[in-house]
C-alpha positions in Angstrom: 141.4 -76.1 47.5 141.5 -76.8 43.9 139.7 -74.6 41.4 136.3 -75.9 40.1 136.1 -77.3 36.6 134.4 -75.4 34.0 131.0 -76.5 33.1 131.4 -79.0 30.3 128.7 -79.6 27.4 127.7 -83.3 26.4 130.7 -84.8 24.4 130.4 -86.5 20.9 133.4 -88.5 21.5 132.0 -91.4 19.3 133.0 -89.6 16.1 136.5 -90.7 16.8 135.6 -94.2 16.0 133.1 -93.4 13.1 135.6 -94.7 10.5 136.8 -97.7 12.6 135.6 -101.0 10.8 133.5 -103.1 12.8 135.1 -106.7 13.0 131.8 -108.4 14.3 129.4 -110.4 12.5 126.7 -108.3 10.9 124.0 -110.0 13.0 125.6 -108.8 16.4 126.5 -105.4 15.4 123.2 -103.9 16.4 123.0 -105.3 19.8 125.9 -103.1 21.2 127.1 -100.2 19.1 130.9 -100.3 18.3 131.3 -96.8 19.5 129.6 -97.3 22.7 131.8 -100.3 23.5 135.0 -98.2 22.8 133.9 -95.1 24.7 132.8 -97.2 27.7 136.3 -98.7 27.6 138.3 -95.4 27.4 136.3 -93.9 30.0 136.9 -97.2 32.4 140.4 -97.3 31.7 141.0 -93.5 32.4 139.2 -94.4 35.8 141.7 -97.2 36.8 140.2 -100.3 35.2 142.6 -103.0 34.5 140.5 -106.0 33.2 137.3 -106.5 31.2 135.4 -107.3 34.2 136.3 -103.9 35.7 135.2 -102.2 32.2 131.7 -103.9 32.4 131.4 -103.0 36.2 132.2 -99.4 35.3 129.7 -99.2 32.6 126.9 -100.5 35.1 127.9 -98.0 37.6 128.2 -95.0 35.3 125.3 -96.0 32.8 123.5 -92.6 33.3 126.6 -90.6 32.9 127.6 -92.6 29.6 123.9 -91.8 28.2 124.5 -88.2 28.9 127.5 -88.3 26.5 125.2 -89.5 23.7 125.9 -93.2 24.0 122.7 -94.9 22.9 123.4 -98.3 24.7 120.3 -100.2 23.2 120.7 -103.4 25.3 122.3 -101.8 28.3 125.9 -102.4 29.3 128.1 -105.0 27.1 129.4 -108.1 29.1 133.2 -108.6 29.9 133.2 -111.2 27.2 131.9 -108.8 24.6 134.8 -106.1 25.5 137.2 -109.0 25.3 136.0 -110.3 21.9 135.7 -107.0 20.4 139.2 -105.9 21.2 140.7 -109.3 20.1 139.3 -108.8 16.7 139.9 -105.0 16.2 142.5 -104.1 13.6 145.4 -102.7 15.7 146.3 -100.2 13.0 142.8 -98.9 12.4 142.5 -98.5 16.0 145.6 -96.4 16.4 144.4 -94.2 13.4 141.3 -93.3 15.7 143.6 -90.8 17.7 145.7 -89.7 14.9 144.2 -86.2 14.7 144.6 -85.6 18.4 148.3 -86.8 18.3 149.0 -84.6 15.2 147.4 -81.4 17.1 149.4 -82.1 20.0 152.7 -82.5 18.1 152.0 -79.4 16.0 152.4 -77.1 19.0 156.1 -78.1 19.5 157.3 -80.1 16.4 158.6 -83.4 16.3 162.2 -82.8 17.3 163.1 -86.2 18.9 161.7 -89.5 18.4 163.0 -92.5 20.4 161.9 -95.9 19.4 162.0 -98.9 21.6 160.5 -102.4 22.5 158.4 -103.6 25.5 157.4 -107.0 26.3 154.0 -107.5 27.9 155.0 -110.4 30.1 151.6 -111.0 31.3 150.2 -112.0 27.9 152.6 -114.8 27.9 151.0 -118.0 26.1 151.6 -121.6 27.1 154.5 -121.9 25.0 156.2 -119.0 26.9 156.3 -116.3 24.2 154.8 -113.1 25.1 153.5 -110.0 22.9 156.5 -107.7 22.1 155.6 -104.1 21.1 157.9 -101.5 19.4 156.9 -97.9 20.1 157.8 -94.3 18.7 157.7 -91.8 21.5 157.5 -87.9 21.0 160.3 -87.1 23.5 159.1 -83.3 23.8 155.4 -84.0 23.7 155.7 -87.2 26.1 153.2 -89.3 24.2 153.2 -92.5 21.9 153.0 -91.8 18.1 152.6 -95.3 17.0 153.4 -99.1 17.9 153.8 -102.2 15.9 153.8 -105.7 17.4 156.9 -108.0 16.6 156.0 -111.2 14.9 156.5 -114.3 17.2 159.1 -115.7 14.8 161.0 -112.6 14.4 162.5 -109.4 16.3 162.6 -105.8 16.6 164.7 -105.6 13.5 161.7 -106.5 11.3 159.2 -104.3 13.2 161.1 -101.1 13.1 160.9 -100.5 9.4 157.1 -101.0 9.5 156.8 -98.7 12.5 158.9 -96.0 10.6 156.5 -96.1 7.7 153.7 -95.1 9.9 155.5 -91.8 10.9 156.1 -88.5 9.5 159.8 -88.1 10.3 160.5 -84.9 8.5 163.3 -83.1 10.3 163.3 -85.1 13.6 166.3 -87.0 15.4 165.3 -90.7 15.6 167.0 -92.5 18.3 167.2 -96.5 18.4 169.2 -98.9 20.7 171.7 -101.2 19.5 169.4 -103.9 18.0 168.1 -101.1 15.5 171.7 -100.2 14.4 171.1 -101.4 11.0 172.2 -100.0 7.5 168.8 -100.4 6.1 167.2 -98.8 9.0 169.5 -96.0 9.0 169.0 -95.6 5.2 165.1 -95.7 5.7 165.2 -92.9 8.4 167.2 -90.6 6.1 165.0 -91.3 3.1 162.0 -90.1 5.3 163.8 -87.0 6.0 165.2 -87.3 9.3 168.5 -87.9 11.2 169.2 -91.2 13.0 171.1 -91.4 16.3 171.9 -95.3 16.7 173.7 -97.0 19.7 176.4 -99.3 18.5 177.4 -102.4 20.4 179.4 -105.5 19.6 176.4 -106.6 17.4 178.2 -104.5 14.9 181.7 -105.7 15.5 183.6 -103.9 12.6 181.9 -100.6 13.1 182.4 -100.9 17.1 186.1 -101.6 16.8 186.5 -98.9 14.3 184.8 -96.2 16.5 186.8 -97.3 19.6 190.1 -97.2 17.5 189.1 -93.6 16.3 188.7 -92.4 19.8 191.8 -94.1 21.0 193.7 -92.0 18.2 191.8 -88.8 19.1 192.8 -89.2 22.7 196.5 -90.1 21.8 196.6 -86.9 19.7 194.9 -84.9 22.5 192.5 -83.9 19.6 194.9 -81.8 17.9 193.8 -81.3 14.3 190.7 -83.3 14.9 187.3 -81.8 14.5 185.3 -82.6 17.6 183.2 -81.3 20.2 182.7 -81.9 24.0 179.8 -81.4 26.5 179.8 -82.3 30.3 176.9 -82.7 32.5 176.5 -83.6 36.1 173.6 -84.5 38.1 173.5 -84.8 41.8 170.7 -86.1 43.9 169.4 -88.8 46.2 172.9 -89.5 47.4 174.1 -90.1 43.7 176.6 -88.1 41.7 176.4 -88.9 38.0 178.8 -87.0 35.4 178.5 -87.6 31.7 181.0 -86.6 29.2 179.8 -86.6 25.5 182.6 -86.6 22.9 181.8 -86.2 19.0 184.1 -86.9 16.3 183.3 -85.5 12.8 186.2 -86.9 10.9 185.5 -90.4 10.1 188.1 -91.5 7.8 189.0 -94.3 10.1 185.8 -95.9 9.7 186.2 -98.8 7.2 182.4 -99.2 6.7 181.8 -95.3 6.6 180.2 -95.4 3.3 177.8 -98.2 3.8 176.0 -96.0 6.3 173.7 -93.5 4.7 174.9 -90.0 5.3 177.0 -90.8 8.5 178.5 -87.5 9.7 179.5 -88.2 13.5 180.4 -90.7 16.0 179.8 -90.1 19.7 181.3 -91.4 22.8 179.4 -91.2 26.1 181.3 -91.7 29.5 179.2 -91.9 32.5 180.8 -91.9 36.0 178.3 -92.7 38.7 179.2 -92.3 42.4 177.1 -93.2 45.2 178.7 -93.2 48.7 182.2 -94.9 48.5 181.3 -96.9 45.3 181.9 -95.8 41.8 180.9 -97.1 38.5 182.2 -96.4 34.9 180.6 -97.0 31.7 181.3 -96.2 28.1 178.9 -96.4 25.0 179.0 -95.3 21.3 176.6 -94.0 18.9 176.6 -93.1 15.2 174.6 -90.2 13.7 173.6 -88.7 10.3 173.4 -85.2 12.2 176.5 -83.0 12.4 174.9 -81.1 15.5 176.9 -80.2 18.6 177.9 -82.8 21.4 175.2 -81.1 23.5 172.3 -81.5 21.1 173.5 -85.2 20.3 173.9 -85.7 24.0 170.3 -84.5 24.7 169.3 -87.1 22.3 171.0 -89.9 23.9 170.0 -88.9 27.4 166.4 -88.2 26.1 166.1 -91.7 24.5 165.5 -93.2 27.7 162.7 -90.9 28.5 160.6 -93.7 26.8 161.5 -96.2 29.6 160.8 -93.8 32.4 157.9 -91.9 30.8 156.1 -94.8 29.2 157.1 -98.4 29.8 157.5 -97.8 33.8 154.1 -95.8 34.1 152.3 -98.6 32.0 153.7 -101.2 34.4 153.1 -99.3 37.8 150.1 -97.3 37.0 148.1 -99.5 34.7 149.5 -102.7 35.6 150.3 -103.6 32.1 152.9 -106.4 33.0 150.3 -108.2 34.9 147.6 -108.2 32.5 147.0 -111.8 31.0 144.9 -110.6 28.1 146.4 -112.4 25.1 143.4 -113.2 22.9 143.6 -112.2 19.2 144.6 -108.5 19.0 143.4 -107.8 22.6 146.6 -107.2 24.3 148.0 -105.0 21.4 144.8 -102.9 21.3 144.5 -102.5 25.1 148.2 -101.4 25.3 147.6 -98.6 22.8 144.4 -97.5 24.8 146.7 -97.1 27.9 149.1 -95.3 26.1 146.6 -92.7 24.8 145.2 -92.4 28.3 148.6 -91.9 29.8 149.0 -89.1 27.2 145.6 -87.6 28.0 146.8 -87.3 31.8 150.0 -85.7 30.6 148.6 -83.1 28.5 145.8 -82.0 31.2 147.2 -78.8 32.4 145.7 -79.1 35.8 148.1 -79.9 38.7 148.5 -83.3 40.1 150.4 -86.5 39.4 149.1 -89.2 37.1 148.0 -91.4 40.0 146.2 -88.4 41.6 144.4 -87.6 38.2 143.5 -91.3 37.8 141.8 -91.5 41.2 140.0 -88.0 40.4 139.1 -89.4 37.0 137.5 -92.4 39.1 135.6 -90.2 41.4 134.5 -87.2 39.5 132.3 -87.3 36.5 133.2 -83.8 35.6 136.8 -84.4 35.7 136.5 -87.5 33.6 134.5 -85.5 31.0 137.2 -82.8 31.3 140.0 -85.2 30.2 137.9 -86.8 27.4 137.2 -83.1 26.0 141.2 -82.8 25.5 140.3 -85.1 22.4 139.2 -82.8 19.7 
């Protein structure tokens, strides 16, 4: 039997939204308080709500509990249309800022050591023309939470969104990893200007750099690394009938790169060889990276490996546990704001020290007023 939750005092969660601009016309602001709507939405999604209708239904079912938190609810529970209209009109950056103090407090415990940046399409939010909302997120690998997100403009791509995302972050001392689309000279320069090191995947989208790197490694192997400053780290993982070996090789002498001076403070190139065996089948994969860090192969290898934590730790969970890819919300900023709310709730579950998987905790939040209040109390 699990230990009982500690007694909780009524929660003043509304202060998190005190500085958030209310986008509604002044004539409608008194009917439902902005903070009331947002606290209901936060509590409902914590409990598994996936739609505006579900938020409204949660509010009706838990009206007494919501009032115990200090919500005024002058006209009862808002309708599903009210939730939709409000989230569509909210300024996404201002909404993200509501959680800044909590994110900062969590990150202060470990320090920002590795920040993967990656994009995700919200396929359910596709419009009649077929385009869908695409968000680029920054992920704190050690803390397993989202630091910020930026929507990609419909007529652009991640290359233009990443610099805007970087501006929102305090990168001092961190290692920032980005996949091949972010392997751009301006992005590398911006990361260095903000006090961080970069680790960028290199593919054929940078043909000169890619060919130079492969030539450097070919020469190094031909010489058996004699007289070449380098470092090698190997890992092996066995499980579920699969054996995967990785070899991380780092070169620190980069005279063979014709464009070396164009990449801010470039100090190392990394080769990763992955050999996967499953039954009688074997697959081999080779990938390359550049970095402004002169750390050892083990540290840079951890950065390469840890980059994909954002896929498993965030993107997969958002789709499986919160049904993000099936959510068809697309009016105004609604999809972007709702995605941010899901990410914060996923982080709350992760930073609850009590035992249990995220799905188990989500069920507990739906069933137990005390446990739901305990989760909300994780917000300072």
